C-alpha positions in Angstrom: -40.6 8.1 -97.3 -41.1 7.0 -100.9 -41.2 3.3 -100.1 -43.9 3.8 -97.5 -46.0 5.9 -99.9 -45.7 3.3 -102.6 -46.6 0.4 -100.3 -49.7 2.3 -99.0 -50.8 3.3 -102.4 -50.7 -0.4 -103.4 -52.8 -1.4 -100.3 -55.4 1.3 -101.1 -55.6 0.1 -104.7 -56.2 -3.4 -103.5 -59.0 -2.1 -101.2 -60.7 -0.4 -104.1 -60.3 -3.5 -106.3 -61.9 -5.6 -103.6 -64.8 -3.2 -103.1 -63.9 -2.6 -99.4 -62.6 0.9 -99.8 -64.7 3.1 -97.5 -66.1 6.4 -98.9 -67.2 8.9 -96.3 -70.5 10.7 -96.6 -70.7 14.3 -95.4 -73.8 15.3 -93.4 -75.1 18.9 -93.8 -77.7 18.6 -91.0 -77.9 17.0 -87.6 -78.1 13.2 -87.3 -81.6 11.9 -87.4 -84.0 9.6 -89.3 -83.7 11.9 -92.4 -80.6 14.0 -93.1 -79.2 16.2 -95.8 -76.1 14.6 -97.3 -73.6 16.3 -99.6 -74.0 15.1 -103.2 -77.0 13.0 -102.3 -79.6 15.4 -101.0 -82.2 14.1 -98.6 -81.5 10.6 -97.3 -83.3 8.2 -95.0 -80.8 6.9 -92.4 -81.3 3.3 -91.3 -77.8 2.6 -90.0 -77.0 5.1 -87.2 -76.7 4.2 -83.5 -79.1 7.1 -82.6 -81.6 4.6 -81.2 -83.7 7.0 -79.2 -83.3 10.1 -81.4 -81.4 12.0 -78.7 -78.6 13.2 -80.9 -80.5 16.3 -81.9 -83.1 16.4 -79.1 -83.7 20.0 -78.0 -83.0 19.3 -74.3 -79.7 17.6 -75.2 -78.7 20.5 -77.4 -79.7 23.0 -74.8 -77.7 21.2 -72.1 -74.6 21.2 -74.4 -74.9 24.9 -74.9 -75.3 25.5 -71.2 -72.2 23.4 -70.5 -70.1 25.2 -73.1 -71.2 28.6 -71.7 -70.4 27.6 -68.1 -67.4 25.4 -68.4 -65.9 26.2 -71.8 -64.8 23.7 -74.4 -63.2 21.2 -72.0 -60.8 20.6 -69.1 -57.5 21.1 -71.1 -56.0 18.8 -68.6 -56.0 15.2 -67.3 -58.4 14.9 -64.3 -56.0 14.1 -61.5 -54.0 17.2 -62.1 -56.5 19.9 -62.7 -59.3 18.6 -64.9 -62.4 17.3 -63.0 -65.6 19.3 -63.3 -68.6 18.9 -61.0 -70.6 17.5 -64.0 -68.1 14.6 -64.3 -69.1 13.5 -60.8 -72.8 14.0 -61.5 -72.6 12.0 -64.7 -70.7 9.2 -63.1 -73.2 8.9 -60.3 -76.0 8.8 -62.9 -74.2 6.2 -64.9 -73.7 4.0 -61.8 -77.4 4.3 -61.0 -78.3 3.4 -64.6 -76.0 0.3 -64.5 -76.9 -0.9 -61.1 -73.3 -0.6 -59.8 -71.6 1.2 -56.9 -69.7 3.6 -59.0 -68.7 4.6 -62.6 -65.8 6.3 -64.2 -66.0 8.2 -67.5 -63.7 8.1 -70.5 -63.6 9.9 -73.8 -65.2 6.8 -75.5 -66.1 3.3 -74.8 -63.2 2.2 -76.9 -61.0 4.0 -74.3 -63.0 2.5 -71.5 -62.4 -1.0 -72.8 -58.7 -0.3 -73.3 -58.6 1.1 -69.8 -60.5 -1.6 -67.9 -59.3 -4.8 -69.5 -55.5 -4.3 -69.4 -55.8 -2.7 -65.9 -57.7 -5.7 -64.5 -55.2 -8.1 -66.1 -52.2 -9.3 -64.0 -49.5 -11.8 -64.8 -51.8 -14.7 -63.7 -54.9 -13.7 -65.6 -56.7 -15.8 -68.2 -59.0 -13.8 -70.5 -61.9 -15.7 -72.0 -63.5 -13.8 -74.9 -66.4 -14.4 -77.3 -65.1 -14.7 -80.9 -67.5 -12.0 -82.1 -66.6 -9.4 -79.5 -66.2 -5.8 -80.7 -62.9 -4.7 -82.1 -62.2 -2.5 -79.1 -62.3 -5.6 -76.9 -60.0 -7.4 -79.2 -57.5 -4.6 -79.2 -57.8 -4.2 -75.4 -56.9 -7.9 -75.0 -53.9 -7.5 -77.2 -52.7 -4.7 -75.0 -53.3 -6.7 -71.8 -50.7 -9.4 -72.3 -52.5 -12.0 -70.1 -50.9 -15.3 -69.0 -53.3 -16.9 -71.5 -56.4 -16.1 -73.6 -59.2 -18.3 -74.6 -61.3 -17.2 -77.6 -64.4 -19.3 -77.5 -66.9 -19.9 -80.4 -69.7 -17.4 -80.4 -72.1 -18.0 -77.4 -70.7 -21.5 -77.0 -71.3 -22.2 -73.3 -69.7 -25.6 -73.4 -66.5 -24.1 -74.8 -66.6 -21.4 -72.2 -67.0 -23.9 -69.5 -64.1 -26.0 -70.8 -62.0 -22.8 -70.9 -62.8 -22.0 -67.3 -62.1 -25.6 -66.2 -58.7 -25.4 -67.8 -57.6 -22.6 -65.6 -55.2 -23.3 -62.8 -56.2 -22.6 -59.1 -55.6 -19.0 -58.1 -55.6 -17.6 -61.6 -57.7 -14.5 -62.2 -60.3 -15.2 -64.8 -62.0 -12.5 -66.9 -65.0 -13.5 -69.0 -65.5 -10.7 -71.6 -68.5 -10.3 -73.9 -70.6 -7.9 -75.8 -74.1 -7.4 -74.4 -75.7 -7.0 -77.8 -73.4 -8.3 -80.6 -73.1 -5.4 -83.0 -72.8 -7.3 -86.2 -75.2 -10.2 -85.5 -77.7 -8.3 -83.4 -78.1 -11.3 -81.0 -77.9 -11.1 -77.2 -75.3 -12.5 -74.9 -76.3 -15.6 -73.0 -75.8 -13.7 -69.8 -77.6 -15.9 -67.2 -75.5 -18.8 -68.3 -72.3 -16.8 -68.3 -73.0 -15.5 -64.8 -73.7 -19.0 -63.5 -70.5 -20.3 -65.0 -68.6 -17.3 -63.6 -69.9 -17.9 -60.1 -69.1 -21.6 -60.2 -65.5 -20.9 -61.3 -64.8 -17.6 -59.4 -64.5 -15.6 -62.6 -65.1 -11.9 -63.3 -67.8 -11.0 -65.8 -67.1 -7.9 -68.1 -69.9 -6.9 -70.4 -69.6 -4.2 -73.1 -73.2 -3.0 -73.2 -72.8 -0.2 -75.7 -75.6 -1.4 -78.0 -77.9 -2.5 -75.1 -77.8 0.7 -73.0 -80.9 2.7 -73.4 -82.9 0.2 -75.4 -82.7 -3.2 -73.6 -84.6 -3.9 -70.4 -87.9 -2.6 -69.1 -86.4 0.9 -68.3 -83.5 0.8 -70.8 -80.8 -0.1 -68.3 -79.3 -2.6 -70.6 -78.9 -6.4 -70.9 -78.4 -6.9 -67.2 -81.9 -5.5 -66.6 -83.3 -7.4 -69.5 -82.1 -10.7 -67.9 -83.0 -9.7 -64.4 -79.4 -9.4 -63.4 -79.1 -5.7 -62.6 -76.5 -5.2 -60.0 -75.0 -8.6 -60.5 -72.5 -8.0 -63.2 -68.9 -7.3 -62.1 -67.9 -4.7 -64.8 -70.0 -3.0 -67.4 -68.6 -0.7 -70.1 -70.8 1.6 -72.0 -71.0 4.5 -74.4 -72.7 7.9 -74.5 -72.3 7.8 -78.3 -75.3 5.7 -79.2 -78.7 5.7 -77.5 -77.6 8.3 -74.9 -77.1 11.1 -77.3 -74.9 10.1 -80.2 -71.8 12.2 -79.4 -68.8 11.0 -77.5 -67.9 9.5 -74.2 -67.8 6.2 -72.4 -67.7 4.7 -69.0 -66.8 1.7 -66.8 -69.5 0.9 -64.2 -68.4 -1.4 -61.4 -67.6 -1.5 -57.7 -66.1 1.5 -56.0 -62.9 -0.4 -55.6 -62.6 -1.2 -59.3 -63.4 2.4 -60.4 -61.0 3.8 -57.9 -58.3 1.4 -59.1 -58.9 2.4 -62.7 -58.7 6.1 -61.8 -55.3 5.4 -60.2 -53.9 3.0 -62.8 -55.6 3.0 -66.2 -53.5 4.9 -68.7 -56.4 6.3 -70.8 -57.7 7.9 -67.7 -54.3 9.2 -66.4 -53.0 10.6 -69.7 -56.1 11.9 -71.6 -58.0 15.1 -71.1 -61.5 14.6 -69.5 
């Protein structure tokens, strides 16, 4: 369509003029502290999420090769039809243990996990309370959720969060959603205060700990462990694409009932290959 092409060309020109047009660098080697980059040669990388250096770790690579040789390239199916492998169950058990929860359910990314969990846990009465600096995946998931009402509170403003909770009507489901480590600012969620407020107002706490998993807490179990709240967070979403290896995959860690419900009702689980 000529009109669409013309409009998009104008938008792209405006991005270039504003200096916000993104140019993609091509890696010629595995991700690591130093990489070979097309047109640039050897480059020191200070911006990846490969926090523990596992993206090219020999044991991770060997496990990937073993998995390909035994199971092939993938399930070629959604899980409830004919697509669950034994390693899915093993991985979910390990992720639940890591997160201090009863169960976990894997997705193709944490973006998918957020877009599965948040809409699925939202009913017609739900009020969603979200930090203004939450990740884009949380913002999009809330847009898909269509709650009764949403409250976007100023970053880490506990007084505003308290006021938002106090404004809810009796019987409304309340979801307090936050990043664990805020990806742009680098600061931590005020988790003890959020948990205290949630308990006072019978709210559900949902933490996206993608940037905390593997690096926060004494044993790397995330911000819940860091704050001494392991096992006390209602829902934790996380990624395998950062500290845990740098590839793809995400999960929701929660109670057995929540994970079972998501397996039954969340569309990214029901309609995506495992």
